[in-house]
N, C-alpha and C positions, 0 to 999 in steps of 0.2 A: 504494499499500500504506500509506503514511504517513497519507493522508487517511482511509482505512478504519479504521486503528488509532485515530485521533483520534475518529472518530465513535462507535466502539464504547465509548469511555470516557465518553461523554456521558450525563447523566441523561435521563430521558424528556422533561422540559421542555426541556433543552438540545438534544435531537435535534429536537424540534418547532420550536424557534427557528431552528436551523441549516437545517432543511428548508424553512422558510418563506423564508429568505434565498436558498437555492439555487433554489427554484421561481420566485421573483421575478426572479432574475438570468437564469434560462433563458428566461423569457417575454420579457424585454426584449432579450436578446441574439438571440433568434430574430426579433424584430420589427425591431431596429435594427442588429444586428451587434455584435460585441465592441467594436470601436473607438467605436461610437456609443452605448455604454452606460457610464456612469460609475459609480463606487462609490456616489456620492451618489444617483444614479438608483435603484440597487438598494435603498439604505437606505429611500428614500421609498416605493418600491413594496412592500417587505416590512414597512413600518411598524415599524421597529426603530430603536434609538438607534445612534449612531456607535460607542459603546463595545461594544454587543452585536455589531455587525457585525465589528469588528476583533478581538473576542475569538475568533471562529470563523475569520476569514480575515484574516491579517496583511497581505496584499496582493491586488491584483486578480487576479494570476496564479493564486493558490490557488483563487480563486472560479471562474475559467475552467475549471480542471481538474475542479472539482466539477460544473460545468455539463455538461461533456462526459460524465462518468459518469452524471449524471442523465438526459440526453437519450438516451444509449445504452440505459439500462435502460428508459426510457419507450417507446422505439421497439420494443424486443424484447418488452416486456410487452404492448403494444397488439396485436402480431401473434402473440403466443404460441399461441393456439388453432390458428392456421393453420401457423405455422412449425414447430410440433412434429409436424405431420402432413402435410408436403409430399411425400407418397410415392405420388402418382398424378397423372396429367395433369389430372384433375378438381380435385384439391386445388390444383395450381399455377394453374389457370385461376381458381379462386375467390379465391386470393391476389392474382392480377393484378387482378381486378375490384374487390376491396376497396381496393387501393392507388389505383386510378384514381378510384373514388368518393370517397375521402378528399380527393383533390386538387380534385375538383369542389366538394365541400362547403367547402373552404378558398378557393374562387374562385382556385385556382392561385397562391396567395400563400405565400411562405416557402420552398418547396422542401423538401429534407430537412434536418431540424435538425442532424444531425451532418455532413451533406454541406456545408452552409453554413459550419459552423465549420471544417471541413477546408479549404475554399477560402480562408478568411480567415487561418487560423493556421499552416498546414503549413509555409510557407516562413520563418516568423519565430519560431516557438516549437517547439523540438525536443521538449520534454516534452509539449506539447499534441498534436503530430504523433504521438508514440508512443501516447498515450491514444486518439486517434482511430483509429489503425491497429488497436488492440485491439478497439475497438467495431465496426469494419467486419469484422474477422475473426470476431467472434461471430455476426454477421449471415450471413456467408458460410458458416460452419460449420453453421448451422441449415438453410440451403438444401442444403448438401452431404449432410447426414444423410438428408434425404428422398430425394435422388437415389440415394445408395448403397443405401438400403433397397429402392428400386425395382429396382435391379440385382441385389441379393442374392435377391430374390423372383423373378427371371427376367422382370421386366416391362420392363427396360431392357437393351438389347443389351450384351454383354460388350465390344463395340468402343467403347462410350461411355466418356468420362472424366468421372466425376461431379465431380471437383475442378475441372477446367477449365470445365465447364458451369456450375457454381455461381458461379464467379468471373465468367464472362461475363454471367450473368443479373443479378448484382449490379451489374456495370458498366453494363449496359443500363438498369437501374432508376435508377442515379444520374445517368447522362447524360440520361435521359428526364425526371427530376425537375428538373434544371437548365434544360432547354429549356422545360419546362412553366412554370417560374417566369418565364422571360424572355418567352415568347410568350403567356402567360396563356390557354392552352388545352392540352388533354391529348393532341392527336394524336401528338406526338413521343414521349410516354411510351407510348402505346398501340402505336405502330409498333415501338419498341424491344423492349418486352416480348413482343409478338406474334411478332416475328421470332425471338426466343430460344426461346419456347415451341414454335414450329413446328420449330426446329432440334432441340430436345430430343425432340419428338414423332417426329422421323424415326428415332430410335433405339428407339422402342417396339416390342416384339415380342409 
């Protein structure tokens, strides 16, 4: 909340400079990890002075929290057309296909941007863990809304638990992305998502 308040008080030019710093940090932390990215690395990538960088971020920890928010927003925005309409098996299948295609385009590198941050930071930074939990919850809620819509329209059995199914689908996605990153191929991601979609499909009426 404090970060959002600070950003709202910035001028247009200030927001542009701050945004350039966060974008540069997100890129480097995705490629190298948080520990492998120094403040100086970010400064050089963003092409700003040290005084500019420290004007917006007093310490690396503040920058990391901003990157978590940036990556969460970027992921949800990129999936927005599909996440806002995951209310049929066809829509879920299209979402599954798009995720796998993205990993193929990335040559199975990087995994999930917020998943990678969670793996690195959750045990060592309570504030980062809380922000990451919020990001994952936003993702889960988007899936949950679609499943609830299916149930409300009578397309999904009343025996189904949309909340549990949404959480399990997100868990399958995250586990599949991690294995895809390690194995450099998408079969584990496909298997996890396909198993969950088949399970959801068993409740279709």
